[in-house]
C-alpha positions as CSV (number, residue, x, y, z in Angstrom):
1,X,27.0,22.1,-1.8
2,X,26.9,19.0,0.3
3,X,24.2,16.5,-0.4
4,X,22.7,17.3,3.0
5,X,22.4,21.0,1.9
6,X,20.4,20.1,-1.2
7,X,16.8,21.5,-1.4
8,X,14.2,18.9,-0.5
9,X,11.0,18.3,-2.3
10,X,7.7,18.1,-0.4
11,X,4.9,16.0,-1.6
12,X,1.6,16.6,0.3
13,X,-1.1,14.1,-0.5
14,X,-4.7,14.8,0.6
15,X,-7.3,12.2,-0.3
16,X,-10.9,13.1,-0.6
17,X,-13.6,11.5,1.5
18,X,-11.4,8.9,3.1
19,X,-11.6,8.1,6.7
20,X,-8.4,7.2,8.6
21,X,-9.6,3.7,9.3
22,X,-9.7,2.8,5.5
23,X,-5.9,2.8,5.1
24,X,-3.6,-0.1,5.8
25,X,-0.9,2.1,7.3
26,X,-3.4,3.1,10.0
27,X,-4.2,-0.5,10.9
28,X,-7.0,-1.5,8.4
29,X,-6.4,-5.2,7.5
30,X,-9.3,-5.6,5.1
31,X,-8.6,-2.6,2.9
32,X,-6.0,-2.8,0.0
33,X,-3.9,0.4,-0.1
34,X,-0.4,-0.8,-1.0
35,X,0.8,2.4,-2.6
36,X,-0.3,4.7,0.2
37,X,1.0,2.3,2.7
38,X,4.4,2.3,1.0
39,X,4.5,6.1,0.9
40,X,3.6,6.1,4.6
41,X,6.3,3.7,5.5
42,X,9.0,5.9,3.9
43,X,7.6,9.3,4.8
44,X,5.8,11.2,7.6
45,X,2.4,10.1,8.8
46,X,0.1,12.5,10.7
47,X,-2.0,10.7,13.3
48,X,-3.4,13.8,14.9
49,X,-4.5,16.0,12.0
50,X,-7.9,17.6,12.1
51,X,-10.0,19.3,9.5
52,X,-11.2,22.9,10.0
53,X,-14.5,22.0,8.3
54,X,-16.4,19.0,6.9
55,X,-16.8,20.8,3.5
56,X,-14.2,19.6,1.0
57,X,-12.9,22.8,-0.6
58,X,-12.4,24.8,2.5
59,X,-10.8,21.8,4.3
60,X,-8.3,21.4,1.4
61,X,-7.4,25.1,1.7
62,X,-6.8,25.1,5.4
63,X,-3.2,23.8,5.5
64,X,-2.1,26.3,2.8
65,X,-3.6,29.2,4.7
66,X,-2.4,28.1,8.2
67,X,-6.1,28.3,9.2
68,X,-5.8,24.9,10.7
69,X,-3.1,25.8,13.2
70,X,-4.1,24.9,16.7
71,X,-3.2,27.0,19.7
72,X,-2.5,25.3,23.0
73,X,-2.6,28.6,24.9
74,X,-5.7,29.3,27.0
75,X,-8.1,31.8,25.5
76,X,-7.7,35.3,26.9
């Protein structure tokens, strides 16, 4: 097995009650989030992610159920 064929690990971080403008990796200069900023610099940052609901528990479950998938097709 070549090193490129090795299985990859996925680390999915979801913070609770944190707006996008509170993180340094999204441009906040007054906040101090060095560890999240370091992870963001070496990983994938989603700048167009939306929550299916404002209630915490269902919002956390959305990505694992694919309920947050958005269709670009017009409604029939």
